[in-house]
N, C-alpha and C positions, 0 to 999 in steps of 0.2 A: 752803335757799332754795326760795321758792313756784317753781312755774312761772308763766310771763308767760301772761297773757290772751289768748287765740286772737284774730285780728282777726275784727270785726264781720262776719256776714255777712248780704247785700243780698240779699235775697228777693225775687221779683216774681212770686207765684203767678198760675199763667195764668186761673183765675177773675175773680182783679182785673184782669188786661191784660184781659182779655174788656169785661168790664163798665164799666171807665174810663169809654168815653168816652161812654155815655148819662148814665150819671151826670153826668158834665161839663157834660154839655150842660144837666139838669135843675136841676143847680146855678147853674147862668150866668145862667140866667132867677131863681130864686129868691132869688140873693143880688145880685141888682141893685141890688136895694135899700138895700145897706149903702154905706156911705160909705168914700171911700179911706183904707186903714188901719184897716180894722175889723178884730178877730179873729175868728178863728172856732176852734174847741175840737173836735179832734175825738179822739171818744173811743170805745177799743178800736180803736187804727189801725191792729193785725196790722202785717203786714211793711212797712208806711212806702209801698207803693205807690202809694196813693188819694193819701194828704199829698203827695209827689210830684208826680203827676200835676199836682191842683188847685194846688199854686201857683206850678204852669210857666204853668196855661191862664189864671189869674186872679191876676198881680201885684201887683194894687193890694190884695189882700187879705193878711192874717199869716195864717197855717197854722200850727197848734197842736196836733201831734199828742200821744197819749197813752197810754198800755197800763199793763196791772199786768205783764205777761210779760216777764222777763228775757230769752228767747230774741226778741221781737215787739222790743223798745226796744233790742236789738243791729240788730236789718234796719233797724229806724228810724232809726239812729245812722249805719248805714252809707248809707243813701240820702241823709239829708241833708248829710253828708261831702260824697257825692258830686256832687253839684248847689251847694252854698255857695250858695244862694241867697239874697237879704234879708229875704227876705219866710215864709221854712219855718224854725220854730223846731226846734232840740233838742227831742226829746222829755221829755213827763214821766212819771213813773210817780203812774199815778193809779189804784184803784180806785173802780168806780162808787158800789160801796155804801157809802164812806165817808163818814162823815158833812159828814167834811169833807173838799175839793177842794186840791190846790196850785195853785189860780188862783181870783184872786179873783175876777174877772169877764172876760166872752165878751161880742161882739157876736152871734155866732150858735154852734150846734150843730150836728154834723155828728156821728150813729152807723151804722155801718154793718155789717150781718152780725153783729149782736153778738147781738140781742134773742133768736132762734130757739136761740144755743149757748150758754147763759147758765139759770139758775133765773130765776124772774117776779121775783124779789128785787130780779135784777139791772134790772128794766125797773123797776121805783119806784126804784130809785135813781136812775137814770137821770134820770126825771122831779121829784125831789125835790131832785140838785144841781143843775138846771137851773134850777130856781125861786130857785133862790141866787144864779147867777151871770148871769141872763142880764135884761137890762131887760125893760120890757114890752114888747109890740109884737116882739121879736126871734122871728126864725126857730127852731126844731130840727127836725132832717131825719132820719129812718130810711132804710133800706134791707135788705131782704132777702125772703125767703116769704114770705109770709101769707096767712091765713084770711080768707074774709069770710062773715057769718052761718054759720058751719061750712063752708061752700064752700072748698075747697082747691084752687079754680080748675082742677088736674091732679095726674093719675093719680102723677107723677113727684112731686109735691107733696107724695099718700099717703104714697109709699114711702119720702120724705126723713122725714116726721113719724114715722113708725113706729122707721127709725134710729136718728133721734137718740134718740128714749122711749130705745131698746137698749142704747145707749150711755150715757145718764144720765136716770133717771127723771123728775128737773128740767127734762130741757129741751122741747122741740118749738115744732111754727110756733105762733104765735099768733095769736090773731082780733084784726081792726082794731078789732073794735066793743069787746071789751075795752080794746086800748092804749088808743081815745079816751076809756072813760070812766075808766081811772086818770087819763089825760094832763088831762082837763080837771076832775077834783077835787084836781090841783096848780094849774091855772092854765093847762092850757094847751089849745088849741080847736085842732083836726084841720081844716087848710084843704083840702088837697089830698090825693087818692090816685091816684097816678099809678102803671100800666101800665107797666114795664117787660120789656125780652127777658126771658128763659128764666125767665119763671112769675113774677119776684120782682114788688114794688112798692117804689116812695117813699112817704114818709108826711110831708107837712110838716103845722109844727103854728107855731102862733102862742102866746106868751104873751101872754095876756087881765087877770093881773091878778099 
């Protein structure tokens, strides 16, 4: 007889708890253009703490978390079950680099703290997939540490970039210029670069074609 699977463990990382409110404030403004019932697909949702926070703060939007990690999947599921909200969906298993995603359409996409802890191919996959599922005029929002024209903004980001590359040579803090160029090639224009606490930034893209 196989062993029973442990009850999914809900995680609430300290960093996510700290940045949830500033990110919520930005999203409430950026997503104010969305109609009631619009769907927001979160890529690499991690623990699910952000999705749970955003779903409570913006109940008029439908939140669809996704992640390829089994550990993340379990934590997201636990958050969803704990809140039992009509607008917070069960997680989807989604590999951002896959040629097809398990969702045909969305009205907005959100991606927090993925770009710097994944190969560059993941960033390409993010915009390729977003181009497939988002309509023209839809927002795509990313959050995390970035450099601007080679400027890492803070010494702590320089050290963080080095530590990331020591862990995995394909990781690292990306430059906003490179992301914006990649986005434009795939039909997205960078509309806003918003400074956030702890030397992070929110990038707001709009699908233009």
